[in-house]
N, C-alpha and C positions, 0 to 999 in steps of 0.2 A: 860868352851865352845866349842861351837861347831862351826869353820872356815869352810863357802861354797865359796870355788873357781870354777871360771867358769859359776858359777849360775847367772843371768845379774835378775836388781831389778823387781821384778814381778808387773801384775799388778791385783789388787782385787782378791788376790790368794784363793782356797780355797781349801782345804787338801780332798781328797778321796781313802779312806781306803778299803780294804778286805782281808780275813784268809781264809786259806786253814785250813778245820779241823772243831771243833762240830759246829762254827755257818754256815757253807756255806754246806746247804744240796742243794743234787744234782750238787754241784760244783759251783753255780749260783753266787752268790756273785763274788768270785773270777773271775769267766771267762767275770764278768760287767768287774771288770779293767781292766783285761787284753784288752778285746776288745778295749777301750780308749788309751791302750798304741802303739796297733796296730795299728787304724784308725790316733791316729793324732802325731806316731812315736815317741812317748815319750823317752828323751836321759835320759838312769840313770845316779842318778847325786852322789848315796851313796848307801852306805849297811851296815846295821846292821851286827857285829862281828858276827858271828854265832857260836863261841864258848862259850858265854856269853846266850845263850838265849836257844840255843837248844839242846835235848838227841841223836847224829847221832846213838843210834839205835831203838829209834824211828822213825826221820826221817832222812833215810839214805844218806849220799851224793853219786851221780851217777859219773860214770865213762862215757867220752867219747872223739874221736879221734881229733884232728882235725890237718887237711897235716900228718895224719902219727904221732900223737904226743899225747900220753893220757892226757887228762887232767880230772879232778876234779869239779863238781858244789858242794858247800857246799850247805843246804838245809838254807836258811835266809829269809830277809825280805830287798825290796831293795825299793827308791824313786824314780820317775823320774818326770819330767815336761815337762806339752807339752801346749801352748799358742792360744786357740781358740779366731780365727779369729770371724769376720763380724762387722758390724756400733759399740757394746761397747764389743773393747779385752779385753779376762782377760784369768789370767794362772790357771792350774789344777796344782795339787803336786801329783799325784799319789805314796800310799803305797799298795805294794803288795808281801805277804808273807807266811807265816805256821805260825800257833797260838804257838807260843812260849811252850818249854816243862818248864820252869825255872824262876824266877827274872821277876816278868810280871810286877811289880810295877817300877824298873828297866828301862825296856822296853818301856813301858806308857810313861816314863822320858823321855826318849831319843827320841822318838818323837814328843814330845811337846817341845822340844829343836829344832828342825828342824825345827817345825809350829813357832817360836817364830819366831828362826833366818831369817825365810824367811817372815814371815809378813804373818803370815795365818788369817784371819778372819772368817771361818766356818771350822769345821770339818766334815763331812757326811762320815759314815761308814754302811760299804754295808753289811746284813747278809740273812742269810735265812734258815727256819727251817721247820720242817716234821708237819703239819697239815691234818687238814678231812677236805681236798680241792678236790673238783673234778675236772681232768685235760682239764674235756671240759669247762670248765666255766674262765673269765677271771681271773689274777692271783691275791690276794688278797695280797696290800704291803700297809704296816705300817708303818706310821713314827714316831720315838716317841725322847721324849729330854727328859733332869731333868730339862729343863729351861721354868716354867710356861709365864714368858715374851717370850720367842724363840718361846713357842706353841703356843704361841695366834697369834703373828704373819704371821708365817707361816702356819698356819693351821693345827699343829699336835698333837701329844698325850702327856698328861703329862708322862710320865711312873710310872706304878704302879707295875712293876714285882717285886716279892717276890721268890725266890729259887736258887739256883744251876746258876752259872754264865759262860759265857766264855771271851776271850779277849776282844769283840766287847763290853758288858756290861762294862768291868776294862774301856778300854779307854775311854769310853762316861763321867765316873763318874770322871777320870782322866782328863779331859778337864774341865769339870764342875769346877772340886776346882780349876783348873789354870786357870777359869775366861777365857777358852776359849769357845764361842759358837759350840755346836757338837750337831747329827742329827745322826738316827740311822733309814736307812729304809732295812725292813724286810721282805722278800721272801716268803709264804706259798707256801711249795713244796708237791703233795699229799704224802703223806704216801706212799702208794702202791706202787709208780714207782721212786724210791730215789733215785736208777743209776744215775750218771751224764755221759753224759752233762746233762743239762735240758734250751735248750735255749731259753723256753717261760717263764722261770723263770727272766731267764735274760733281754730276752728283759723288759718284764716289769718294771723291776729296775732300767734299762734305763730309759725310759720313766719319771717314777717317777724321779730320778735323774734329767732329764731336766727340767721336770718342777720347781721344787724346785729351782734351783741355776741357772735358766733362760738361757740358755746354746744351743744351737743344737749341737745333737749329731749323729755322721753319723751313718746308720745301717748297710752300707753291706747288706751280707745275710744274716743277723740275722733273719730279717722276714721272710724267704723261710726256715731257718733250724729249725725256731719255729715251724711252718706250718707242715713240715713235722716228727715231731717231735709229735706232736698229735694225725694227720695219725697212724706211725707207732706204738701209745698209743691205739689210738682206735681200731683198728686189735688186736692186745694182747689183749685186754680186750673181745673183741666179741669170741673168741676161748674160755672164761671161763665164764659160767654161771653166778658161784658166784662170779665173781667180777667184770661182766655187771651187776652184782643188787645190788650189792655195791654201785657202781659209780652213779647207778639210786638213788640210797640212800641219798646219798653226794647230788647229784645235787637239788634234792627236801628239802632236808634243807638247799639248800645255797639259791638259790628262795627263798623261805618262809622266809629268815632271810632279805634279799635285800629287798620286798619290799619294809620298811620306805624310802629309798632311791631314790623310784621313786618321790623323789619332786624338787618342783621349783628350788630350790639350784641347788642340784645336777645336774637335769639338763642345769641349765647356768654352770656353773664350767665345762660342758662337751663339749657345744659350745665355750667359750671363747679358749678352749686344739684347737679347732677343727679352729677355725681364726687363733690362732698362726700359726697353720702347714700346712695352705692349700697352702701357697705361693709353687712351686717346684713339687716335684714329680717324682714318678718314678713307673717302674713295683716291685712287691713283696712291695709296700710302703701305709702308710697311709697318710692325708692328709701331704703336706709340707715334704713327705720324711719320712716320721714316720710311722713306721709299728703298726698297733692294735695288742691286743692279739689274737683275734681269726682270721675267715676270711676264705674262700671257695679257698686257693690254690690250686696248683695244686694236687694229689692224689700221688705224688713220695716220698722214702725213700732215701737218700744218702748211706742207708747198705741194705743185705739183710734182710728181717724181719725173714727167719728162721733166723740170724745166732747174732739176736737179746736177751740181757739176760729176759727172760720173767721176768713179775714181779712176788714176792710173791702174794699169796692168803693174802688179807684181814684180819683183827677178825673181826667180826662181829659186827655188830653197836653199842656199846657201852662198846665194851672191852678196857680195857686200854691198850692205846700203848706204852711199856714202850722205843721205840725212841725217840716218839717226846716230849723232856726233855727241848730245847732251849729254849730260853726267846725271850721275845720281846722286 
């Protein structure tokens, strides 16, 4: 039995989790949870025992100085709680860590123990995968669940994936077997510019999470960072004709595939989102203080373009990408 001291009774709690590693392309998912912790000043109330789940030769501890005293931070998974205010306050239990090296079933059972004790009503797991998507278009976000009823109620896809999986897939199935409603939100990250960070993918995940659980998420500087990231990738792609040509091929394929989406239903969904977000606002944000995925923001970079890592040349269209093995 997990006993939690100092954690108040929570209001309509939702658990939001992300894990560094295989299912975190561009660090987009783990950065999204870190953003929630930072913006809402999350208080850590529990941490899993690192000895139980991590190989320290794979994920090494770090040494740091605190007022002249050497301390060690061990790789682990930590839980924090934040209260989202407004007319209908609710609590979020934030889970951020590293994909465990071993004992995945025990790892998931321990997290589910916390969820049970805290009265969590829904688990949302964030992930990011490499895909054939152009950086110039809105980031595709797919929402999946193993629960057919939940898929219908929340406009999600019922997952049909078969193949290798990571801790995101294992935790989602563990939730399903335990009777806990669970959803995975996946961001597609361009495989030709997979180096972290990817603030555009992080922003897209947060916008989709916001719609899913009906909360207002403060975005801070993330919209500006997303625009700066796109400007930087634009500049790098323009320097290489093969990359530029490949990006154009991806753009044409994406635009053709999305033509059927220009339906009355899709337009209605976007208009409803606009109405929900139109109050408030400010520089660098969309309606209601929320950023859009694109935009013609100021063409600046936070670092020197000459010092940025050059994206690897992409494979020819149709070639297999051995890194694109993450699940949806």
